[in-house]
C-alpha positions in Angstrom: 0.2 0.4 0.0 1.6 3.7 -1.0 2.2 5.9 1.8 -1.3 8.2 2.7 -1.3 11.5 1.4 -4.3 13.6 0.1 -4.0 11.9 -3.5 -3.8 8.5 -1.7 -5.6 8.6 1.5 -5.8 6.4 4.1 -9.4 4.6 4.4 -10.9 2.6 7.8 -14.1 2.3 8.8 -15.8 -0.5 11.5 -18.0 -1.7 13.5 -17.1 -3.1 16.7 -18.4 -4.5 19.4 -18.5 -2.8 22.6 -17.1 0.9 23.2 -14.7 2.1 20.6 -11.0 3.6 21.4 -8.6 5.5 19.4 -5.8 4.5 17.4 -2.8 5.8 15.9 -3.2 7.2 12.4 -0.8 6.5 9.8 2.2 9.1 9.6 1.4 11.0 6.4 3.9 13.7 6.1 1.9 16.2 4.0 0.0 16.8 7.2 0.3 19.1 9.7 -3.4 18.2 11.9 -5.2 15.5 13.0 -8.2 15.9 14.9 -10.1 12.9 17.2 -13.7 12.6 18.8 -15.0 10.9 20.6 -19.0 10.1 21.0 -18.8 8.6 25.2 -21.8 7.8 27.3 -22.6 10.5 29.3 -24.4 10.8 33.3 -27.8 10.8 32.7 -30.9 10.5 35.2 -34.2 9.8 33.4 -37.2 11.4 35.5 -38.7 7.4 36.1 -36.1 5.4 35.2 -33.9 6.6 37.0 -30.4 7.2 36.6 -28.4 5.4 33.2 -26.7 2.6 33.1 -25.6 2.0 29.5 -26.8 2.9 25.7 -27.0 -0.3 24.1 -26.9 0.0 20.3 -28.1 -1.9 16.8 -27.3 -1.7 13.7 -28.6 -2.8 10.4 -24.5 -3.9 9.7 -24.0 -4.5 5.7 -25.7 -0.9 5.1 -23.8 0.7 8.2 -20.4 -0.7 6.7 -20.4 0.5 3.3 -22.0 3.5 4.3 -19.3 4.6 6.8 -17.3 3.6 3.7 -18.8 6.0 1.5 -19.1 9.0 4.3 -14.7 8.3 5.6 -14.0 8.8 1.1 -16.2 11.0 0.7 -15.1 13.3 3.4 -11.5 12.5 2.6 -12.1 14.6 -0.9 -14.0 17.0 0.3 -11.9 18.1 2.1 -8.2 16.8 1.2 -7.6 14.5 3.7 -4.1 11.8 4.0 -6.6 9.7 6.6 -9.8 9.0 8.3 -10.8 6.8 10.5 -14.8 5.8 11.1 -15.6 3.8 14.1 -19.3 3.3 16.2 -19.7 1.3 18.8 -22.5 -2.0 18.3 -23.8 -3.8 21.6 -23.2 -2.6 25.6 -21.8 1.1 25.7 -21.4 1.7 29.5 -20.5 5.2 31.1 -18.0 6.8 30.2 -17.5 4.7 26.7 -17.1 5.5 23.4 -20.2 5.0 20.6 -18.6 6.5 17.9 -15.2 7.3 17.1 -14.3 9.7 13.9 -10.2 10.5 13.4 -8.7 13.3 10.7 -5.3 13.7 9.5 -5.1 16.9 7.5 -2.6 19.3 6.0 -3.6 22.1 8.2 -5.8 22.7 10.8 -8.9 23.7 10.0 -10.1 21.2 7.2 -8.9 18.7 10.5 -11.7 19.7 12.6 -13.9 21.3 9.9 -13.6 17.4 8.0 -14.1 15.9 11.7 -17.3 18.3 13.0 -19.0 17.3 9.5 -18.3 13.9 10.3 -20.3 13.3 13.3 -22.6 15.1 12.1 -22.6 12.5 9.0 -23.0 9.8 11.1 -25.5 11.0 13.5 -27.5 11.7 10.6 -27.7 8.4 7.8 -26.1 5.2 9.6 -28.9 2.7 10.1 -28.8 2.8 14.4 -30.4 2.2 16.7 -29.5 2.5 21.0 -31.5 1.4 23.8 -30.6 3.6 26.8 -30.9 0.4 30.3 -31.7 3.1 33.1 -31.8 1.4 36.8 -35.2 1.2 37.0 -36.3 0.5 32.8 -35.4 1.0 29.1 -36.6 2.9 26.4 -35.7 2.6 23.2 -34.7 6.1 20.6 -33.6 5.9 16.9 -30.1 7.0 15.9 -28.6 9.6 18.3 
């Protein structure tokens, strides 16, 4: 595989069981910026069900895998990126655990920040994912984020 660059971007997408983790992007000599976003399960309290215990994610995997790949390729082309990593959790994610990771390498910080924000916005809008919120005294089901 050639060294990652804006003309040959390195792209990694995945669905992973349980919380996602950051991974180092490959070194890209034409890039001066890397941005990272982790979407974590935050502590909340439901008025009827009490404190949140965890989130359980269900994903239509064939469609989600293809969509993540397409989103990453589109981000790379649109923002002139050398590396993109998009990963979403499937299954249980406890408090503090990460449900989504977005990692970007770009020549300049503006493009890296813009691509990272666009990435999370598009994942939230487009990915076929549903979350079951598991509270101390019950559950609620929400489409997407």
